[in-house]
N, C-alpha and C positions, 0 to 999 in steps of 0.2 A: 928367934927371928933371924932370917938370913940377910937382912938389910940393916945398915946402921942409920939410915935417914930416909924418912918418908916425905916426899915433896908433893904437896897438894896444889893442883890448880884451884882457883877460887870460884869463879862463876860457873854455876852448874854442878860443882863438886862439893863445895862447902855451903854456899848460899844459892838458893833457887832463883837466880837472877836472870837466866838466859831468856825465858819467855818475856819478862818485863823489858829487858834491855833491847831485844831484837824487835819487839813490837814498836817501841819508841823510835829506834833507829830507822826501821823501814818507813814509818810514818813521816819522820822528819826528812829523809831523803826524797820521798815522794813529794812532799810539800815544796822542796827546793827544786823540783823539776827533774828528778832522777827516779822515776817510778821503780819501786822496790817492794816486793811482797815479803811477808814474814818468813816464808819458806826460803826465799832468795837471800834474805839477811842471814838466816841460819847457815845456809850453804856457803856463803861468801865471807862472812865476818865472824862467825862463832869461834871463840878462842883467840881472836886476833887483837892486836893493839889498834888504836884508832887511826894510826898512820896508814894502815891498810885500806881503810875506807877512803881516805884522801887519794891514795894511789890508784885504786880501782876506778873510782869515779872519774878521775882525770884521764886515765888510760882509755876508758870506754867512751867518754863523751868529749874529751878535750877541754873540759871546763873545771876550774878549781872550785872547791867548796868555799863558803864565806870564811873570813878570818875569825869570826866568833863561833864557828861551827861547834867546836868542842865545848866551849862555855855553855852554849844553849843546850847541846845534847846532854851534858852532865847535869845541868840544872833540872831538865825534864826527868832524867833518869832518877836522880836522887829524890825528887819530889814523889815519884811513883814508888820508890823503895820505902819511903816513910809510911806509905799506905798499904803496901802489898807484900813486901819482901819477908820471906821466912828462911830459916836454915833448911838445908837438905835433910830429909827425914833420916834419923839415925846418926847424924854427924856428932851431936853432943855425946852420945854414948861411945862412939868410936874414939873420939879425942880423949875422953876420960879413960878408956881402956889403954890407949897408947901411953898416957901419963902414968897410969898404975903399973904398966909393964916396963917403964923406964925407956921407952922408944923415943928417939929424937924425931922431930918433924918440923916442917916449915911450910909456908905458902909462897908460890911463885906464879904471879898472875900477869896476864897481858893488860889488865886494868891499871889505872893510876893508883898511887898510894891513897889518895883521897877516896876513890871509889871503894877500895878494899876496906878501909876503916869505916866508912859510912855503912857498908853492908854488915860488917862484923858487929858494930855497935847496935844496929837495928835488930839483929837476930840473936844477940847475946853471946856469940861465940868469941867476942873479943877477950873474954876471960881466959881463953885457951892459948892466946898468942902474945908472946912478948914482942916488943917493938923490933928487936933484932932478928926475929924469925919471919919477918914480912918482906917479900921482895916483889918488885914491880918491873914491868918492861921499861919504866922510866929510868931504871938503874943501869940499863945497858944500851948499847947503840942500836941493836936490832932485836925486835920481838920475835915471838914464835911465827913461823916454823924454824927460825934459826935457833941453834942450841944455846946461845949466849946466856939467856936468863937462867936456865937450869944449871949451867956450869957455874955461873956467878953465885947462885944460891948454895950449891955444894961447896964451893971454895970458902964462902963466908961462914958456913956451918962446920967447916973443917973435915969434910968427908970426901973421899975419892969418888968420882962418878960411878964407877962400877959397883960401889957399895950403896948406891942410892936407888930408890924406886919412886917412880912418878905415878900419881893418880890423875888421870885426865878424862875428859869427855868430848874432846874435839879432834878432828883429823890433824889440824895444825899443831895442836899440843902433842899428839902422839908422834908426829914427824920430828918435832923439836927434841923430845925425850930420846928418841932413837938416835938422832944425830949427836946427842950428848953422850951416847954410850951407856944409857941407863935402861933398866927394865921399866916397863910401863903397863899399868893395868887400866883397861878401858871401862868407864862407868857408862852403862847403856840406858840410863833413865830417859834420855832424850834422843840420842844419836844411835841409829841402828848399828849393830855389831859389824855389819859389812862395810860401814863407813870408817871403821877404826882399824883398818888393816895393819898388821905388823905388831899388835900389842902382845905382851907376854901372856895375858889372860883377860877375861871379861868378867864383869859382875854387874848386877842390876839392883842390889840392895847393900847398903853400907854394912849390914850385919854379916855379910859374906866375906868382907875384906880381911879381917884378922886371920882367918884360916888360909886365905890365899897367900898371905905374906909370911906365914909361919915357916 
């Protein structure tokens, strides 16, 4: 394999959380007086840290979201996760293959550490991730599309950026990976390939990924 480290995005790549999260986010923003459709939530917020929601709402309407916005949003999201969340199809087999082949990997997510862990426990993929292999936008000053999170993950894992490859499903994540000087493969299960411009390659099934990385 030509890479020393595989860095996975979490939501939409490891766990199939984007439909759940964006349905809840769109509904909650609409409830708060900021009408947002599911499609608009995907367009504006998929792959982003929650501070982007605060920033765009204030920028567009001149109004701040409530102080308990994140607490309520996460409570609703986690409750839905317990009922609906599953791992992305093929992820368990992929992670098992990486372990068998001796390939290092980690996760670097815009979501909070709590959100990552809740999702991993619910789907059973927590067995594949040591604590020190999990990185969140909470760990850095700026989330995606800034490169900080991916650079932080690479540094903590002891691998030079040019020896890393990122697996992403959002335009913001692709932008962050490219800014970090890393190759990036776009997972097109939800986002059309034309929205992931600049990727090193595309794939629509996790079974395709090992051959792309070889």
